[in-house]
Each structure stands twice: as structure tokens, then as C-alpha cells.
N, C-alpha and C positions, 0 to 999 in steps of 0.2 A: 351194335349187336346186343341183343338181350343177354344178360348174364347167364341164364339157363342154357342158352345155345352153346356156350363155351364149355359146358360140362362134358367130360368124357364118360363113356359107358362105365357104370359102377360108381361114379362119384355122387356124393350127396351134399346138399347144402341145407342150412336151416333158413327158412323164410318166416318172418314175423307177421307179415300181412299177405292175404290172398284176396283176389277178387275174381269171382267166376262170372263170365258173361252169361247173359240169358241165351240159352241154346235153342236151336230150332228142332232138336231131337228130344221129344218128351218121353222117349223109351224108358220104362221102369221108374218113372217119377209119379208122384201123387198129385202135384199141382204144377201150374205153368212156370212158377219161379223156382222149382226144385232142381237140384243137381243130384244125380244118383251116385252112390258110392258103394263099394263092395269090400268084403273081407279078404278078397284074393290078395296074396302076398306078392312081393316084388318079383318073385321068380315064376309068376304065372306065365303060361305059354300063350302064344298068339291065339291058339284055338280056344283056350279058356276065356280069354278076354273077348273074343268074337262072340262066344255064347252069351255074354252079359251085355253085349252092345257097344263094346269099346273097339273101334276100328282104326286102321291107318296110323297116322302120326300120333294119335292120342295114346297109343301103346308104348310110346318112347319114354314116358316119364311116369313115376309113381309119386303120389302125394300121400303122405302118412300123417294122421292126426288122431288124437284121442277124442272119443265121443264125450267123455267127461269134461275135457277142456273146452270142447265146442260149446257145451251147455254153460259152463262157468264163465267163459270169457266173452261169449257172443249171444247167449240166451237161445241157442239153437238146439233143439232136440233131434237127434238122429232117429228117424222112424223106419221101421221095417217096411219094405215095399213088397218083396216076393222072395221066394226061394227058387233057385234054378239049379241045374246040374253043375254050374260053375261056382256055386256058393250062395251065401245070403246076399241080398241086395237091399240097400237102404236108401233113404231119400232125405235130403236136407234142404230147407228153404233158404238158399244162399245165393241164387243168381242175382247179380247186380249189387250185392252187399259186399262191403269190405269186412273181411274176417280177421280177427287178431288171435295170436297164439304162437305156438311153436309147431311149424309144419316142416316135415322132412321131405325134400324133393330129391328124388334119385333118378338119374338117367339110366334106363335099363336096356335100351337098344337104340340103334341108329335109325 
């Protein structure tokens, strides 16, 4: 079983490496290898997440990282993509890349 699946709601772990798969949903991204990120906090409601295109099981976990660290450790600039009712949305060229840093992963719902 994947270690993140063992987390209970409210638990957080520090992950040193992340790898985003290339998604089939290009919603709110600037390029085909982008992953979109938002400033919404861990307490965002399902409705807020739906407004920015985060649906289903993807609402169960929050990954937090610093834009400065993303640039310093991975050479990735977090770019503004659009503003929506749910908050600012950004885009990072990260699909298929292994990212290094300190990422906080929190399970927020089942």
C-alpha cells in the first residue's frame, strides 16, 4: 500500500521528491506539460475546489510548497494562469519531472 494511503484525515507528512504524471486535463494550464496549482488553503471546500477544476479523489490531499523553493531547487517558475472566483491559479511546467524540495502532503478528506 502506498504510504500516503495510510494517512488519516488531518495527518501531514514531508515528502522530499514529487513526480506529477502528465495529465489528460489541460484545464487552467499554459502548456501541455504544465500542472496547475492554486493558493487555496487546506480547508478549501469541495465547492471551491470544483470551481478551479479539482474534482473527486484529487480533493483528498493537499500538497504545499514554496514558489521560491520551486525555483531554487528545481529551476521552475510558478506562472500566473488566471484569476477565478476560487482564487488565483498558477501553472508550473512539472509533468513528468521529478521535483526536489520540502513538500507537505496533508490528507484533508476521505
